[in-house]
N, C-alpha and C positions, 0 to 999 in steps of 0.2 A: 639295774644290774650294773656291776662295776666293769669298766673298760669296754673296748670295742673288740668284738670277736673277729678273728681271722676268717676269711672265706674258706669254706670247706674245700679240701683238696679234691673232692668228688663232684664239685659243682660244675654245671655246664659252662662253656666259655662265655656265654652271654644270654641275656633274656631273649626269648624267641620273638620273631616278627609274627604277631598274632593277627588273624583277620579281623577287620572291623565288623562288629555285629550291629546291623541296622536295628535301631530301637533301644540301644543301651548307651548311656552316657555315664562318665565317671568324673569324680572330683576328689581332691584330698586337701587336708589342712593340718596345721600344727596346732593342736589344742592343749598340749602340755599335760595330758592325762597322767603320764608318769615320766615320759622321756622328754629331754630338752633338745632343741635344735634338730628335730626330725618330724616328719609327718606321722601322725598317729590316728587319723580319722579318715575313713573312706566312705563316700556316698556313691551309690549306683542308682540311677533312675531308669525304669523300664517303661516302654511305650504302652499306651492303652492296648488291650487285647493280649498282653503277655500272660502266659500260664506259668505257674511256679510250683516246683516240687521240692521236697526236702527230706533228708534223713539226718537223724540227730543222735547224740550220745544217749545211751541207756543208763548212764550213771544214776545212782539213787540220790546224788547231790547235784543235780543239773542246775545250771545257772538260770537266773531270771530271764535273760534273753532267749535261751533255748526253750524254756517253757512257753514263753509268749509266741515264738515262731511255730512251735508244734501246734498250739491251739489255733492260730490263724490259718495254717495250712489245712488243718482238720475242718475248720469252718467253711473253707472253700468260697471266700468272698468273690464277687463278680470281677473277672479279669479285665473287663472293659475300662476300668478306672486306672489301669496302669499299676505300677508298684514301685517301691523304693527299698533299698537295702543300705543300712548304715552300720559300719563296723568301726570299733575302736580297739587299739592295742594298748598294752601297759597295765590294764586292770580288767579282770574277768567278770566283775559284777556277779560273782558266785559266792554263796554262803554269806549273803548280805541281808537276808531276811526281807521284811516288808520294804525296807529302804531300797533294796535292789529292784523290787517290782515298781516302786515309785519312779526310779530312775528310768526304767524302760518306758513307762507311761509318758513321762515328760519329754523324753527324746522323741518318741513316736509322734506326740502332739506337735512338736516343733517342726519335724520333718514333714508331716502332713500339711501343715499350714504353709510352709515355704515351697514345697514341691508340688502342691496341688494333688496330692494322693490321699485317699481315705486312710484313716488310722488302721483300719483292718487290713490294709495292703502295705503297711510299713513294717519291715523286718529288721531286727537289729541283732548284732553279735558283739561280744566283748571277749577279749583274750588277754591274759596276763596274770597278775598276782591274784590269788584267791583270798577272800576274807577281808578285803578292804573296800569300804564304800566307794562307789564310782562318783567322781566329781563331775556329774553330768552337766552342771552349769557351764563348764569349760567347753563341752561339746556343743551344747545348744548355742553358745555364743558364736559358733562357727557355721551354723547351719545355713544362714542366709548367704554367706560368702561361698559355701559349697555349692548351693543351687545355682548361683550366678556364674560359676566357673565350670559347670558341667561340660564335658568334652568327650566325644565318641572315641578319640584317639588316646585317651589317658589311662589305658588299662595297665601299663607298666607302673605308672605312679600309684595306681590302686594297689597293685601287688606289693609295692614297697611299704605302703602305709599300714598294712595289716600284720607286718612282721613283729615278732617279739625276739626270741633268741635265734631266729633264722639268720643265717649269714648271707643269704642271697634271695631275691624275689623269685617266685616260682610261677611259670606260665606254660601253657600248652594249648595247641589249637589244631584244627583240621579244616580243610576245604574239600568237599566231596561233590562229585557230579552224580546226579540221580536222573532217572527218566523224565522227571518233572523240572529239572533245573539244578542250580548250584545251592548247596547248603554250607553254611559256615558255623563253626563251633570254636569258642575261645574260653579258656578257664584260667583262674588264678588260685593259688593256695598259700597257706602259711602252715608251718608245722616243723618242729625240730626236736622237741622233747615231749615227754608225757604222751608217747605215741604207742598205743596198743589197740588192737581191734575191738571195737564195741561202740561205735560205728566207725567214724573216720578219724577220730582223735585229732582233729585239726579244724581249720576253717577253709572251706573250698567253695568257690563260686564259679559256675559254668553257665555260659550263655550261648544260645543258638538263634539264628534268624528264621529257622523253620517254624511252621505252625504245628504244634503238637497238643492234642487234648490233655488236660491235666492228669486224668487217670493213667493214660499211656506213659506220659512223662514220668510219673511217679513209679510206675512198674519198671520202666527201663532203668531208672536211677537206682532203685533198690536192688534190682537184679545184678547190675554190674558192681555194686558196692562190695558184694561178698568176695569177689576175686580181684579187687583192686585195693581200696582203702581198708578193707577188712582182712587183707593178706599181708599187711606190713606191721612192723613193730620196731621200736627203737629201744625202749626200756621196760616194756611190760606194764606201764601205768596208763590208765585211761583218764582223759580229761573230763572236767565238768562242763565244758563249753563246746564240744564238738558239733559242728554244723556243716552240712554239705547241701548246697542248694543249686538247683538247675532251673533256668528260666528260658522259655521259648517265646520270642517276641512276635513271630509270624510275619516279620517284615521282609523276608527274603523271597516270597512268592512260591515256596514249596510247602505242601501240607503232608504231614506224616500221620496217618490215621490208623494204620494197621501194621503191627510189628512184623508181620510175615510178608508184607509187600516188598517190592524191590526197593522202594524208598525207605521202608521201615528197617529192612536188614542192613542197608548201607548206613543209615543214620545210627543204628544200634552199634555196629562195628566201629564206626568213627568215634562215637561217644565213649565206648570202652577204651579205645586207644588213648583218648585225651585223659580219661580218669586214671588209667594205669601210668601214663607219663607223669602226671602230677603226684600220684602216690609214691612212685619211685624217686622223684625229686625230694620228697620229704625224707625218705631214708638216706639219700645222698647228703642231706643236710642234718642228719642225726647229730645231736650234741656231742662234740668231740670225735666224730666219726673219721676214720682213715681208710676203712674197707667197706665195700658194698658186697653183700652176700645174698645170693639167690639159693633158696633151699627147695629142692624138688623131691617130693615124696611120691613114689609110685608103688603099685602092688599091694596096697592096703586093702583091708576087708571092704571098705567103702570110702567115699569121698570125705565123709565126716571124720572118720578115724584118720585119714591121711592128713586132714587139716590139723587135728589134735596133735599129731606127731610133728608136723612141720612147725607149728607154733611153739611146741615144747623145745625143739632145737633152737628156734629163732630167739626165744626168750631166755635161754639158759645163760647165766652170767659166766659159767665155766667155758661154754663153747665160745661165747663172744670175746672173752679175754684171751683165749687161745688164738683166735683169729687176729686180735690186736697184736699179740706177741709173735705172730707168724709161726705158730707152733702147730704142726699137723697132728694134733692130739685126737685121733679118731676115737679113742676110748670115751671121750666126753660126748661124742655123738651117740655112741652106744648107750651111755648113761641117760641121755635126754630122751631117746626112744623108749627106754625101759620105764622111765618115771612118768611118761605121758598118761598112762592108764589105758591107752589103746591096745588092741590086740597085736602081738608081735611074737615071732619065733626066732630065737637066737640063731638057729642053724639054717634059716632061710634068708637071713639079713645080708644085703649087699650094700656097701658104701663106696662112693667114688668122690674124689676131689677133682673136679673138672673131668677129664678123660682118663684119669688115673684110677685103676681099680685098687682100692685100699683093703677092703675086707670082704670075705664071702664064706659061706658054709660054716659060720660060727667062729671064724678065726681070721687072722691077717692073711691076705692073698699072697701066694708064693712069689708072684711077680713084683710085689710092692717093695719099694725101698724108701727109707726115711729121707734120703737125700732128694728123691723125686718129690715127695710130699712137701718138704721144706722149701724147695725151689718154687713150687706152685703157690704156696701161701704168701709169697712175697708180692704177688700181683695185687693191684688195688681192687679188682673186681673178681669175685670168686663164685664158683658154683659147687654146691655140696649136694650130692644126690644120694638118696636112700631108697632102696627097693625092699619091700617087706616080703615079697614072694607069696602073698596070701590071696590076692584077688585083683580087682581092677580099679580100686580106689586111687585117686591121685589129687594132689594139691601142691601149688607152688606158693611159697612165701618169700618175702624180702625183708632183710634186716641189715644192720651195720654192726661193726665191732664195738666193744666197750673199752674205752681208754681212760687215762687219767684226765683228759680234757672234759669228759662228761662229769666227773666229780667236781672239778674246778668250777665249771659253769653253774652247776646246781648248788654248790656250797656257797657261792657268792650271789645267788639269784636276786635276793632282796637288798643287797648291800650296794 
């Protein structure tokens, strides 16, 4: 990709101080997969006894690493052997045929031998350009050095290494007290473009020192995905490489066996918070983004229809360009509701920009002024609320505006 991208104006001030997760070590390397003079490979090694859950893209053209990870998690290999995760940026190893499968196999073999982890417990991911063979020999050449440099404190470096068009590394964490002791959660993510729900449309790795049985870990991960990573969009396009993995090392002394226990509820709430933080950071780093937009839909016939409407608004180029231009064009919101296919009644519809009542009862609100709407749209963070007046269905989505920057980034992506 040509040139260095300016850091998103919506980026956090700094990478957060994440809790160290006992039983997880990280290392990074410069393999030159596509980028020069930057780290592009990350290795994480998990202690014996670690359970692993995952949710992946449902794209019909899933990458070779995604297919391999899905198969291994479904097989449920013995967690007592530990696990390893290797991620490369710059090349997605997607739509690469049998060569892509071969690359995954060779990388897994190399990591297995160097890290002392069975091949069945080595998970890989690749992100970047689609349709180009992965130069896996460059990655394999770095595996021994990666293993020898593993460090429990290197999570920020890991977040840096998995970036593609991201302008900042993404991390989130939580420390919670339960009746049985302290639990720590830390996660990293990459994602900036090709972001639309179906699953996470990014790479996300979350780690906890709690001991959690794999079925429960999988259930919690899948449940929270629907209202975090499946509630964001940047451009409406779904990646071939989406991978969201959650690992529990069991090294912290707290066991979570029941989702309804005090420990279970506390852990679930904290996990949701970490996932939502990471998901929103992806939106804040949307390619070319200058505005962060929260879309709240209430009063729908049911939650499913509320989500349909929320994502119709969030993915509308006309809504997103109006936001970019700071134009309070509420008619575009009406359009997006109408085209969604969900149930709606013109005369029951209510629209708000922040606390400003914009439209109600099928027409513009008597109290609304264009000046108030225009002033609100100048803010970098916006809330757009729609109430359907039909029922109790609700859903919240997050997106960003659509600017000339998005076009420039993607027009130059391979050059």
